[in-house]
C-alpha positions as CSV (number, residue, x, y, z in Angstrom):
1,M,0.0,0.0,0.0
2,N,1.4,3.4,-1.0
3,T,-0.2,5.8,1.5
4,K,1.7,8.8,0.3
5,R,0.3,8.5,-3.2
6,D,-3.2,7.9,-1.9
7,I,-3.0,11.0,0.3
8,R,-1.7,13.2,-2.5
9,Q,-4.4,12.2,-4.9
10,S,-7.2,13.1,-2.4
11,D,-5.5,16.1,-0.8
12,K,-6.8,18.9,-3.1
13,M,-8.1,22.1,-1.7
14,R,-11.2,23.6,-3.2
15,E,-10.8,27.1,-4.7
16,E,-13.8,28.4,-2.8
17,Y,-12.1,28.1,0.6
18,D,-10.7,31.5,1.5
19,F,-8.9,31.2,4.8
20,E,-8.1,34.9,4.9
21,T,-11.8,35.6,5.6
22,M,-12.3,32.8,8.2
23,K,-11.6,34.1,11.7
24,G,-11.7,32.6,15.1
25,G,-10.4,29.1,14.3
26,V,-8.3,27.4,17.0
27,R,-5.9,24.7,16.0
28,G,-6.1,21.6,18.2
29,K,-9.0,23.0,20.2
30,Y,-10.2,19.5,21.2
31,A,-6.8,17.7,21.3
32,K,-6.6,17.6,25.1
33,A,-9.9,15.7,25.3
34,F,-8.5,12.8,23.3
35,E,-5.1,12.8,24.9
36,G,-4.4,9.3,26.2
37,T,-7.9,8.1,25.5
38,A,-8.0,7.4,21.8
39,T,-5.7,5.9,19.3
40,T,-6.0,6.4,15.6
41,V,-4.9,3.6,13.3
42,L,-5.0,3.2,9.5
43,L,-6.7,0.0,8.3
44,D,-5.6,-1.6,5.1
45,S,-8.4,-1.5,2.5
46,D,-9.1,-5.3,2.7
47,V,-9.5,-5.0,6.4
48,A,-11.7,-1.9,6.1
49,E,-14.1,-3.8,3.9
50,V,-14.7,-6.3,6.7
51,F,-14.8,-3.7,9.5
52,P,-16.6,-0.6,8.1
53,D,-16.7,1.4,11.4
54,A,-15.0,1.8,14.7
55,K,-17.7,-0.2,16.6
56,S,-17.1,-3.3,14.6
57,V,-13.3,-3.0,14.9
58,N,-13.5,-2.5,18.6
59,E,-15.9,-5.5,19.0
60,A,-13.6,-7.7,17.0
61,L,-10.5,-6.6,19.0
62,R,-12.2,-7.1,22.3
63,T,-13.3,-10.7,21.2
64,L,-9.7,-11.4,20.2
65,A,-8.4,-10.0,23.5
66,R,-10.8,-12.2,25.5
67,M,-9.6,-15.3,23.5
68,L,-5.9,-14.4,24.1
69,R,-6.5,-13.9,27.8
70,A,-8.3,-17.3,28.1
71,Q,-5.5,-19.0,26.1
72,E,-2.9,-17.5,28.5
73,K,-4.8,-18.8,31.5
74,N,-4.8,-22.4,30.0
75,T,-1.0,-22.5,29.4
């Protein structure tokens, strides 16, 4: 997977955005709220087809974690 190429293709700014006239924006305004509580990961496209949203990914990972814990207890 070539993420740099994928990002460049979709990273086009529309001409109608005029940031000179937009006032009051604060960079990172909500960053502290997520500090230490959320992790962002990039799913490969084949995985994203199976798990289309965060809820399904979290459910699958919790199931896997339970299985691994149970396996550790048995060994």
